[in-house]
Every structure is written in C-alpha cells, then in structure tokens.
N, C-alpha and C positions, 0 to 999 in steps of 0.2 A: 371266781373263788368260789362261788356261793354252791356248786354244783351237787350234787349228792353223788356224782358218776365224778369225782375228780382223779382221773386217771393219772399216772404218771410213767415215765419209761422206766423199764428196772435195768438200771445200770448197775457201775460197779463206783459210783464216783457221788459225792454229795456234793454238790455244786463244784467249786474249784479243789475242796478238800479230799483229799483218798484217806477214807476210815473203812476199816474192817468191822465186820458184824461179829458177833457174837452168838451164838446159839443156846436157847434153854433147851434142851433135851429131856421128854416128858415120856412116861412109858405108856404106850398103847396109844400114843398120839404124835401129831408131826412136829418135827423142830420147827421154834420160833427164832427168827433172827430179829436181834433187837442192838441198838447202840445204847451205851449209860451214860453218864457224867455222875459222878458223886459229887455230894455236897450235904448239904442240911437239909432239914424238913422245916417244913414239907416239903415233899418233893411232889414234881409233874409229870405227869404221864400224857403222850398224847396218841389220842387216837384217831387216826385216817377214815377217812370217807369209803365208800365201796368202791372196790377194784381198785384202790389207792396205795400207796406204799410210805413208807416214813421217810419218803426224800423228797416231802414236798417243800413247796415255800414255806406254809405255816410251820410246819414242824423243823424247819432249820432254823428260820425265825426265832421259834418260842425255844430252841435248844440256846441260842445264841445270848438270848435274855436272861435264861436260867445261871448260864455261867456266868453272867457278866453280875449276879446275885451272890453267885456262892451257893444254890440250891439244887439239889439232886433233880437230874430228868431222864426221861426213857422214853425211844422212839421204838416203834416194831411196826413189823409186817405179820397181818393175819395170815393164818392159816390159807396156802394157796394163791397168797400174792406174796409181789415182790419177790425175796430170795428167803422165804421159811418155805418147809416142806410142806407138801399135800398138794390136792389137786382142786383148782377153783372151780371145776365142774361138780365138785362133790360139798361143796361148802355150804354153809347157813347161817342164821343169823346165830342159832343154839352155838354151833359150834365157833362163832367168831366171840362170841360172850365168855365161852369157856376159855379162849385167849386172851381175854383181859383180864379174866380173874387169874389166870395162872404167872400174869405178870406183875399183877397186885400180888398173889400170894407168895410168890418166889423167888421176885426180883426186888421187893421192895419192904422196908419197915417202917413202921412208925403213919402217920398221916400223911392222902398225897392228895392234890388237888387233880382231876381228870379232865382234860381239855378234849372235846370230842367234835371233828369237823363232820357236819353233813350226815351219814350213816352214824361217825361215831359218836354224835351226839346222844343216838339213840341206846349205843351199845355203853355210853357213862351212866346213863340212867337207869338202866337193866345193874349194872355192876353196882352202883351206889344203893340199891335196892339191896343188893345181896351179901354186899361189906359195907354195912353202914357204919359200924365201926372203924374203918380204915380209911374213909373217903371223907376228907376234911371241909372240899366244896367242888362245885362243878363248872366249867364254864363251855356253852357249847357255843358252836359258831354254825348258824344255817342249819339248827339241829333237824333233823329227819325221823322223828320218831314214828313208827308207824306207816311212814310215807309209800312204802314200796305194797304193802296191801293196802291201803287206801286207794292208789291209784289202781291196781288191780281191779279190786271192788267199782270204781266207777267208770269200766269198761263196759261197751253193752253187753249183752247176755250171751250173742252170737260168738264173738269174738272171745269171753271166756271159756265158753265150750269148746271152741276151735285149740285154745291154748292147752287147756287140760288133756285132750285127746292126743296132740301132739307133743305136749310134755316139755313145751319150752315158749317159753314170751320174748319176743324180739321187741327191746324195749329201744324207742327211738333215742337217739345223745346226739348234740352237734358235736359233740369233743370225739368223738370215738370217730377213727378212721374211717371204720364200717360204715357210720350212721347210725349203729345202735348197739346195744348190750345184749346178750342173750342168756338170758335168766332160766334155769330149770323151773319147772312148775314146781316141784321138789321145797325149791326153796322159801318160795309162795307160801306153801303150804306150813311148812316149818316157823316162815316168820310169825305167822295168823298167832302161834302160841305164842309169842313174847310182845304183843301189841299191848301199850299201856296207858292210851288216852281214855280209852271206857270208862275209868275211874279213877278216883283217888292214888295220887304215887305217892307212895310213902317214905319221902326223903326229906329230912329237916333241916339239912346241913344247905349253907348259902348258895345261890344259884346264879348265874349269869347269862343271859344268853342274848346272842346279837345276829341279825339278821337284816339282811339288805333286803331293803321294799323289792326290789328291780330282779330279786332272785326266778330266773327261771324254769327253774327245775322242783325245789321246795319251797311253796307256800310261807311267807312269815307267819301267818296265822297259826303255823304248828308250833311256832316259838310261843307265841300267846297261850294256846293250850295247854300246852307244858307247865306253864307260868301259872295258869289258874287251877291245873290241878295238881302241883305239886303241895304237898302237907306244909310243910314249912312256911313261913311268912317271910324270910330274909331271900326275896327275889327280885331281880330285876330284868328288864327286855330293855335292850337298845332296837333300836328298828332305824337303820340307814336307809336313807332316801334315795339318794345318789349311788347306792349299792357298796359293797366290800371294797374298801382299799386292800392293799398289798400289806402285811402282816411286817410291820415296823416296829421296833423298838418304843416307839415316843406315844403310838397308837394301841399299842399290848392291851388286851382286855385285863392283865394281870398285874397292869403297872399302877391301876387305881386302889385306893386303902380297900374295900372288901372284899376284893379280889387277888391281894397280892399276896405272895408267898411269906413276908415277911409278919403279915398279920391277917391270915385268912380268915379269922374269926369276927373280924370288924365288921360294923353294919355302916350304912351308907347309902342316901337313894341315887347319889351320884357315881356308885360305884362302876367302873367300867366302861366309862364314858370315853370314846374313841375319836 
C-alpha cells in the first residue's frame, strides 16, 4: 500500500462498478480523464502515486467516504497514465504538477482538501504552494517528496554516469511484472527543479501525514522532514509500526476532526489517528 510505485491495471471498470470517465480538454495539453462526485465544499481531490491511476483501492475507498458525507470528490489520471492522453515516457513532475493545477482550477470551486499518495504527496505539496488560497488542508499517505531525486543522488557515481549516458534509469520494483520501472534521465533532471525539502515549505494550512514504518520504497523519515519544513504549525505525523492497512472508512485519515471534510480548519493533536 505504501509503495511510491503503486501501479494498477488500466481497465474500464472501477471495482465492480462500471463508470464512464469524463475528460478535461486543455489547449496545447493532453486531455485528462477524471471522475467526479458533486457535493458540498470543502471538496476532496485524490492524487495517485507514480505510474498509478484513479482506480486504486485508496481512490475508490475515499470516493465512497466522501459520497457518504455528501462532499464533492474528484479522482483523475495524470498525463500518460490510465486513460488520460499523452505519452508516459515524455512525462515529468512539472507536467503532472500542471495536471493537478488544471483539475483544481477548472473542475473545482472553493476550498479543497488534497489527498496525495506516495508521489501524489509530493504533487499535493507543490499544488498547495502554487494555490494557497484554494487548498484547505493536505493529507499525505507515504508522502514521497523529492524521493526520486534523493534516490538517484545516492547511487554510485559510476552508475549515475551510466544512466546519464544511456538516458534511462532502470529502477527496481517488486510490484512491476518486469521487475523494474524504466525512467528517462530527463525525468530526474526535471524533478530536481521541483525539490522542496532543502528549505522551508511555505504552506500554512493543516497538514496530516501518515506513513508505514515498514515501507520498502519511501522512508518514513521523509514524512518527518516534510513536517519539520512546513511553515505552518498545524501539522501531525502518524507512523504505523505494522505498516499501512487497506483503506477502510473507519480508519480513513479524513474521519478525525482536524482533517474531516466537515471541519477541515479544526485543530487537534489526535487528528487523523487510524
């Protein structure tokens, strides 16, 4: 559940439900596939992980939760992922940040809670910096801020030179059938322009970060670093020693007062405890 590389099958069903996607058409940019439930604000937007889609268990569980409360909800596919347009091999953190902002600007009104899984947690932080007046709160699940860049920089010098020369990084991943993800070197170079953990993160809205301490891909200390660097003081980190459970309504990070859609501005150190 906590992997940055949380890939899902690209099919035409959401679990047992057949739902047709809508598409956000953008001038000079690939169309984005999305599914939306109308309701009251603050709304919730789910940001999936790297190479993932809007059909994950987290996305579907969160959709059902928001529906039960009568709040609006949007899940979508990044450019090059799922049923959205574009070529995955040509994507970047910068492109996916534009995708998040397009959804926020063109598909929603009023305050929104961003829920980011893995790499989606990195993107939710970038979006909150770019649109502080639109973001009511953030919920990060195994937030992978700067993770790709950090992992690349930790490689031996010879390996980094080889990747630069070949233009590709074969990143091992047990969940991938081939055993790895092929990441263009250009993706890493672009990602370096969006790193945020080197200085104060100018975010003042409530932030809730949940991380499994047995995460094999994204170190839980990244969530601690995000909490340390965020400018605001309403920040909670929940570390799960036994790992992350499946997403169920009773353990949803949004069910507790400080993160709930019905009282997103409330305070409380016990918030989001699952």
